[in-house]
C-alpha positions in Angstrom: -3.8 59.2 114.1 -5.8 60.2 111.0 -5.4 63.8 112.0 -1.6 63.4 112.3 -1.5 61.8 108.8 -3.5 64.7 107.4 -1.2 67.3 108.9 1.9 65.5 107.6 0.5 65.4 104.0 -0.4 69.1 104.2 3.2 69.8 105.4 4.6 67.8 102.6 2.5 69.6 100.0 3.7 72.9 101.4 7.3 71.8 101.1 6.9 70.7 97.5 5.2 74.0 96.6 8.0 76.1 98.2 10.9 74.5 96.3 11.8 77.2 93.6 15.4 76.2 93.2 14.8 72.7 92.2 16.6 71.0 95.1 16.2 67.2 95.2 13.1 66.0 96.9 13.6 62.4 96.4 14.9 62.0 100.0 11.8 63.7 101.3 9.5 61.4 99.3 11.2 58.3 100.7 11.0 59.8 104.2 7.2 60.3 103.7 6.8 56.8 102.5 8.6 55.4 105.6 6.4 57.6 107.9 3.2 56.4 106.2 4.3 52.8 106.6 4.9 53.3 110.3 1.5 55.0 110.7 -0.2 52.1 109.0 1.7 49.5 110.9 0.9 51.2 114.2 -2.9 51.2 113.5 -4.3 47.9 114.8 -7.8 48.7 113.4 -8.0 47.6 109.8 -11.0 49.7 109.3 -9.3 52.8 110.3 -7.6 53.2 107.0 -10.8 53.1 105.1 -12.5 55.4 107.5 -9.7 57.9 107.1 -9.9 57.6 103.4 -13.6 58.3 103.4 -13.1 61.4 105.4 -10.8 62.8 102.7 -13.2 64.7 100.5 -13.9 68.1 99.2 -11.1 70.5 99.4 -8.7 68.0 101.0 -9.1 65.4 98.3 -8.8 68.0 95.6 -5.4 69.1 96.9 -3.9 65.7 96.1 -5.1 65.7 92.5 -2.2 65.6 90.0 -1.4 69.0 88.5 1.2 70.6 86.2 3.2 71.9 89.2 3.5 68.3 90.5 4.8 67.2 87.2 7.4 70.0 87.2 8.4 69.0 90.7 8.7 65.4 89.7 10.9 66.3 86.7 13.0 68.5 88.9 13.5 65.7 91.4 14.6 63.4 88.6 17.0 65.8 87.1 18.7 66.6 90.4 21.5 69.1 90.2 21.5 69.4 86.4 18.9 72.2 86.5 21.2 74.2 88.7 24.2 73.6 86.4 22.2 74.6 83.4 21.1 77.8 85.1 24.7 78.6 86.1 25.8 78.0 82.5 23.2 80.4 81.2 23.8 83.0 83.9 27.6 82.8 83.8 29.0 86.4 84.0 31.2 87.7 81.2 34.2 88.3 83.5 34.6 84.7 84.4 38.0 83.6 83.0 38.5 80.1 81.6 40.5 77.8 83.7 43.3 75.7 82.4 43.9 72.2 83.4 47.6 71.3 84.0 48.7 67.8 84.7 50.5 67.2 88.0 53.4 65.7 86.1 53.8 68.8 84.0 54.8 72.3 85.0 52.4 75.2 84.9 54.5 76.6 81.9 53.6 73.5 79.8 49.8 74.3 79.8 48.0 73.5 76.6 45.7 76.3 75.5 43.2 73.8 74.1 42.4 72.1 77.4 40.0 74.7 78.8 37.8 73.6 81.6 34.0 74.1 81.2 32.0 75.9 83.8 30.0 72.8 84.4 33.1 71.1 85.6 33.5 73.5 88.5 32.6 72.2 92.0 29.1 73.1 93.2 29.7 74.5 96.6 26.1 75.3 97.2 24.9 71.8 96.6 24.7 69.0 99.1 24.7 66.1 96.7 27.5 63.4 96.6 28.7 64.8 93.3 29.3 68.2 94.6 30.9 67.0 97.8 33.9 65.5 95.9 37.2 67.3 95.8 37.7 70.0 93.2 40.5 68.0 91.7 38.2 65.0 90.9 37.0 63.8 87.6 34.8 66.1 85.6 31.1 65.8 86.3 28.8 64.4 83.7 26.1 66.6 82.3 24.5 64.1 80.0 20.7 64.1 80.4 20.5 60.3 80.0 22.1 59.6 83.3 19.6 58.3 85.9 19.3 59.2 89.5 20.7 55.8 90.5 24.1 57.2 90.1 23.5 59.2 93.3 23.6 56.0 95.3 27.1 55.3 94.1 30.0 56.4 96.3 32.4 58.5 94.2 35.9 58.4 95.7 38.2 61.4 95.1 40.9 60.9 92.5 44.2 62.5 92.2 43.4 64.2 88.9 44.9 67.3 87.3 45.1 70.5 89.2 43.5 73.7 88.0 45.7 76.7 87.3 44.8 80.2 86.1 45.2 81.0 82.5 47.9 83.4 81.3 46.9 86.7 79.8 47.9 87.7 76.3 50.6 90.0 77.6 52.2 87.3 79.7 52.2 84.9 76.7 53.8 87.6 74.6 56.5 88.3 77.2 57.2 84.6 77.5 57.4 84.2 73.7 59.9 87.0 73.5 62.0 85.7 76.3 65.3 84.1 74.9 65.7 80.4 75.5 67.6 77.5 74.1 66.2 74.6 72.2 65.8 71.3 73.9 68.4 69.7 71.7 71.0 72.2 72.9 70.2 72.1 76.6 69.8 68.4 76.9 72.8 67.4 74.8 76.2 68.0 76.1 78.6 70.3 74.3 81.3 68.4 72.5 84.6 70.1 71.7 85.8 70.0 68.2 89.4 70.7 67.2 90.2 74.1 65.6 93.4 74.5 63.8 93.1 78.1 62.9 96.0 80.2 63.9 98.1 77.2 64.8 101.2 76.7 62.6 101.9 73.3 64.0 98.7 71.8 62.6 97.7 70.5 66.1 94.6 71.5 67.8 95.5 74.4 70.2 92.1 75.2 71.5 88.6 73.7 71.8 85.8 75.3 69.7 82.4 74.5 71.1 79.1 74.1 69.3 76.3 76.7 69.4 78.9 79.5 69.6 79.5 79.1 73.4 83.1 78.7 74.7 83.3 77.1 78.1 87.0 77.9 78.7 89.4 80.6 77.9 91.8 80.3 74.9 95.2 79.2 76.0 97.7 82.0 75.4 100.5 81.1 73.0 103.9 81.0 74.5 107.4 81.4 73.1 107.8 77.6 73.0 104.7 77.3 70.8 106.2 79.9 68.4 109.5 78.0 68.3 107.7 74.7 67.7 105.6 76.3 64.9 108.8 77.5 63.1 110.0 73.9 62.8 107.2 73.1 60.4 108.5 75.5 57.8 111.6 75.5 55.7 114.8 76.5 57.5 115.4 79.5 55.2 112.1 81.1 56.4 112.4 80.5 60.1 112.4 83.4 62.6 114.2 83.7 65.9 111.6 85.1 68.4 112.4 87.3 71.4 108.7 87.1 72.4 105.6 85.6 71.0 105.0 88.3 68.4 108.3 90.2 68.2 111.7 89.6 66.6 115.0 91.5 66.4 116.7 92.0 63.1 120.2 91.3 64.3 119.1 87.9 65.8 117.8 86.5 62.4 119.5 84.5 59.8 121.3 86.1 56.9 118.4 85.5 54.6 115.9 87.0 56.9 118.2 90.0 57.6 118.4 90.7 53.9 114.7 90.6 53.5 114.1 92.9 56.5 116.6 95.4 55.2 115.0 95.5 51.9 111.6 95.7 53.5 112.6 98.8 55.6 113.8 100.6 52.5 110.7 99.8 50.6 108.5 100.9 53.5 110.4 104.2 53.8 110.1 104.9 50.1 106.4 104.2 50.2 106.1 106.3 53.3 107.8 109.3 51.7 106.5 109.2 48.1 103.2 107.3 48.1 101.3 107.0 51.4 102.6 108.1 54.8 99.5 107.1 56.8 97.4 104.2 55.7 93.9 103.4 56.7 93.7 100.9 59.5 92.0 98.3 57.2 94.4 98.7 54.3 97.8 98.9 56.1 98.4 95.2 56.6 97.3 94.4 53.0 99.6 97.0 51.3 102.6 96.4 53.6 102.3 92.6 53.2 102.5 93.1 49.5 105.6 95.2 49.9 107.2 92.5 52.0 106.4 89.8 49.5 107.9 91.9 46.6 111.0 92.5 48.7 111.6 88.8 49.2 111.0 88.0 45.5 113.3 90.8 44.4 116.1 89.1 46.4 115.2 85.6 45.0 113.9 84.1 48.3 110.8 82.5 46.9 110.1 80.2 49.9 110.0 83.2 52.2 107.8 85.1 49.7 105.4 82.1 49.6 105.3 81.9 53.4 104.7 85.7 53.7 101.7 85.1 51.4 100.2 82.1 53.2 101.1 82.7 56.8 99.4 85.9 58.1 101.0 85.7 61.5 104.4 85.3 59.9 103.7 88.3 57.7 102.6 90.5 60.6 105.8 89.8 62.6 107.9 90.7 59.5 105.8 93.8 58.8 106.2 95.0 62.4 109.9 95.5 61.9 109.4 98.0 59.0 106.4 99.7 60.7 108.5 100.2 63.8 111.1 102.1 61.7 108.3 104.3 60.2 107.1 105.1 63.8 110.6 106.3 64.6 110.5 108.7 61.7 107.1 110.1 62.6 108.2 110.6 66.2 111.3 112.5 65.1 109.3 114.7 62.8 107.0 115.7 65.6 110.0 116.4 67.9 111.5 118.7 65.3 108.2 120.5 64.9 107.7 120.8 68.7 111.0 122.8 69.0 110.0 125.3 66.3 106.3 125.7 67.0 106.4 128.3 69.9 108.8 130.5 68.0 107.2 130.4 64.6 103.6 130.8 65.8 104.4 133.2 68.8 103.0 130.9 71.5 103.1 132.1 75.1 102.4 130.2 78.2 98.8 130.9 79.5 97.8 133.2 76.6 97.8 131.1 73.5 94.7 128.8 73.8 92.6 130.8 71.4 95.5 131.3 69.0 96.2 127.5 68.8 92.5 126.8 68.2 92.5 129.1 65.2 95.7 127.7 63.8 94.3 124.1 64.0 91.0 125.1 62.5 90.9 123.7 58.9 94.8 123.6 58.9 95.1 127.4 58.8 98.6 127.1 60.0 99.7 126.1 56.5 99.1 129.6 55.2 101.6 132.5 55.7 100.6 135.5 57.8 99.1 136.1 61.2 96.1 133.9 62.0 94.5 136.6 64.2 94.9 139.3 61.5 95.2 138.1 57.9 96.5 135.0 56.0 97.9 134.6 52.5 95.7 132.0 50.9 97.5 132.2 47.6 100.7 130.6 48.8 99.8 127.6 51.0 102.6 125.6 52.6 105.1 128.4 52.1 106.1 128.8 55.7 109.4 128.3 57.4 108.3 125.5 59.8 107.2 123.2 56.9 110.5 123.8 55.1 112.5 123.0 58.3 110.7 119.8 59.0 111.0 118.5 55.4 114.7 119.5 55.2 115.5 117.8 58.5 114.0 114.4 57.6 113.9 114.0 53.8 116.5 116.4 52.4 119.3 116.2 54.9 122.3 115.4 52.8 123.5 112.9 50.2 122.3 109.9 52.3 118.8 111.3 52.7 115.7 109.7 51.3 115.2 112.3 48.6 118.9 112.0 47.5 118.9 108.2 47.3 115.5 108.0 45.6 115.6 111.0 43.3 113.8 109.1 40.6 110.6 109.4 42.6 110.7 113.2 42.4 108.5 114.2 39.4 106.6 117.1 37.8 102.9 117.2 37.2 103.4 119.2 34.0 105.1 117.1 31.3 106.3 120.2 29.5 108.4 121.1 32.6 110.0 117.8 33.8 113.0 119.6 35.3 110.7 121.5 37.7 110.4 118.9 40.4 107.6 119.0 42.9 107.5 118.0 46.6 105.7 114.7 47.0 102.2 115.0 48.5 102.9 112.3 51.2 106.0 114.2 52.5 104.2 117.5 52.7 101.1 116.1 54.3 103.1 114.1 56.9 105.0 117.3 57.8 101.7 119.1 58.3 100.5 116.3 60.5 103.7 116.5 62.7 103.2 120.3 63.0 99.6 119.9 64.0 100.5 117.4 66.7 103.1 119.9 68.0 100.4 122.6 68.2 98.0 120.2 69.9 100.4 120.0 72.9 99.5 123.7 73.4 95.8 123.5 73.1 95.3 124.1 76.8 97.3 127.3 76.8 100.3 125.6 78.3 102.8 123.2 76.9 101.8 119.7 77.8 103.4 117.2 75.4 101.7 114.0 74.7 103.6 110.8 75.5 102.5 108.9 72.4 102.1 109.8 68.8 98.4 110.4 68.2 98.0 108.5 65.0 94.3 109.1 64.8 94.7 112.9 64.9 97.6 112.8 62.6 95.5 110.8 60.1 92.8 113.5 60.2 95.3 116.3 59.6 97.0 114.3 56.9 93.7 113.9 55.0 93.0 117.7 55.3 96.3 118.6 53.9 95.9 116.1 51.0 92.4 117.7 50.4 93.9 121.2 50.1 96.4 120.0 47.5 93.7 118.2 45.5 91.4 121.2 45.6 94.2 123.4 44.2 94.9 120.8 41.5 91.3 120.6 40.4 91.0 124.3 40.3 94.2 124.9 38.3 97.0 122.4 37.4 99.5 125.3 36.9 98.7 126.7 40.3 99.2 123.3 41.8 102.5 122.9 40.1 103.6 126.4 41.2 102.8 125.7 44.9 104.4 122.2 45.0 107.5 123.3 43.1 108.0 126.3 45.3 108.0 124.1 48.4 110.5 121.7 46.7 112.7 124.7 45.9 112.6 125.8 49.6 114.0 122.5 50.9 116.4 121.5 48.1 
């Protein structure tokens, strides 16, 4: 029995010496105590213990003397797993990314950057202690050195704690920050419609305008009944009779409105012929609205003039009547030019594409001569087709525009008031009509456009005005000579 006791103690010493990783040896110590007690209890001879003790001498007794290694082992046994944790903390590689704790009640997108999990809170898969055997979602492990080993005897039940999710990279955070989103107040609160009275003459809400700039339904289209009901809110003298929502006929209106429209058409035509034949898109409504207001005031209809000034929809409907008449004049001018273009410019089917391109380049068709040979740049606008177009639409008898509004024909030289000049608007509009007629031949064959190309006409109109202003800046006398010669050709 003494021999067995000696062998067991030698084995225990060997185990304690071969424990480099600091695993807990407390269980082994307790086991050795239990075995020693069993050996002592099994020996009936009370003297056997003393005899055995007396035999332990020399090298055997010296092996059980306390040493520094035994103290280190004892400290390691008391500290338990904390030495391993500290070693992992010191040897943590640089590539280990911090983990982010996200609550189960919150989404992964609501992670707080400040709640970073320490490396000591990770589960110890290599350890066999009760602490490391808990679930990874349990409470964080304590690393305080003041905790005794008695805590190992306590049973730690797993808790439903926060789950661990991987942290987002800087790129992912930047992408998420740049992703458009709505505020909580906008997404949580319902949209409430607010009445919008803009564009409604009746003063009643006709559509629902929604907050945050989002419209949940389409705007209801105004009908003829809405237009009729809207007219009832205004004085009877200013009311219109609609044939559609935005269109009226002159003959269907009251006597007052018919007088205003007649005067408006005359003023529009005069402005078209002597002032501005083609307006800029942004300026047309403003200038024509002013002409309509002046027409109503000249006739003494102040209520209509006031409504033309305040009600933009009403003004646009009234203006459209005069603008339609101007569109008819433009179309007729192009039709006249289209009949003269192939004869004057010697256009032939299938062999005129290059010639037409040269004529349209920088308005070279306004100069006399052959565009493929030589042109007379000293006498611009002195060609038969310009004279024919002007004479057919502005100087065509005693009832023509030029005859009825002769007071608008003036001279740029005060010393020669009797030498009238052709108005710039008339001449530039004639050039635009001729250019549109030439444009129908730009493919080498006659292919007339169905609509009046107002955009191209506006461009040619501006080029023609530019030629006139260039001549005037260079020499006023030359300008007067050119414009008076064109006037003399048509009168």
